[in-house]
C-alpha positions as CSV (number, residue, x, y, z in Angstrom):
1,X,7.1,25.9,-35.7
2,X,9.2,23.4,-33.7
3,X,9.8,21.2,-36.7
4,X,13.3,20.9,-38.1
5,X,13.7,21.2,-41.8
6,X,16.7,20.1,-43.9
7,X,18.3,23.5,-43.9
8,X,18.1,23.9,-40.1
9,X,19.5,20.4,-39.7
10,X,22.6,21.3,-41.8
11,X,23.7,23.8,-39.2
12,X,22.3,22.0,-36.1
13,X,23.8,18.5,-36.7
14,X,27.5,19.6,-36.6
15,X,26.8,21.5,-33.4
16,X,25.3,18.5,-31.7
17,X,28.2,16.3,-32.9
18,X,30.7,18.7,-31.4
19,X,28.9,18.7,-28.1
20,X,28.7,14.9,-28.0
21,X,32.4,14.6,-29.0
22,X,33.4,17.0,-26.1
23,X,31.4,14.9,-23.6
24,X,33.0,11.7,-24.8
25,X,36.5,13.2,-24.7
26,X,35.8,14.5,-21.2
27,X,34.7,11.1,-19.9
28,X,37.7,9.5,-21.5
29,X,40.0,12.1,-20.1
30,X,38.6,11.6,-16.6
31,X,39.1,7.8,-16.8
32,X,42.6,8.2,-18.1
33,X,43.5,10.6,-15.3
34,X,42.0,8.3,-12.7
35,X,44.2,5.4,-14.0
36,X,47.3,7.6,-14.1
37,X,46.7,8.8,-10.5
38,X,46.2,5.2,-9.3
39,X,49.5,4.2,-11.0
40,X,51.3,7.2,-9.5
41,X,49.9,6.4,-6.0
42,X,51.0,2.8,-6.4
43,X,54.5,3.8,-7.4
44,X,54.7,6.3,-4.5
45,X,53.7,3.6,-2.1
46,X,56.5,1.3,-3.1
């Protein structure tokens, strides 16, 4: 009973897409913050 039929996939696929999107956004946000912090530290050092 572990097989996924079409009707289960209809509700399962969007949930997985949301989880993947949140992980991608988190990684992108961390990279953005690291760059912003490095720029701020460089400006503070000047």
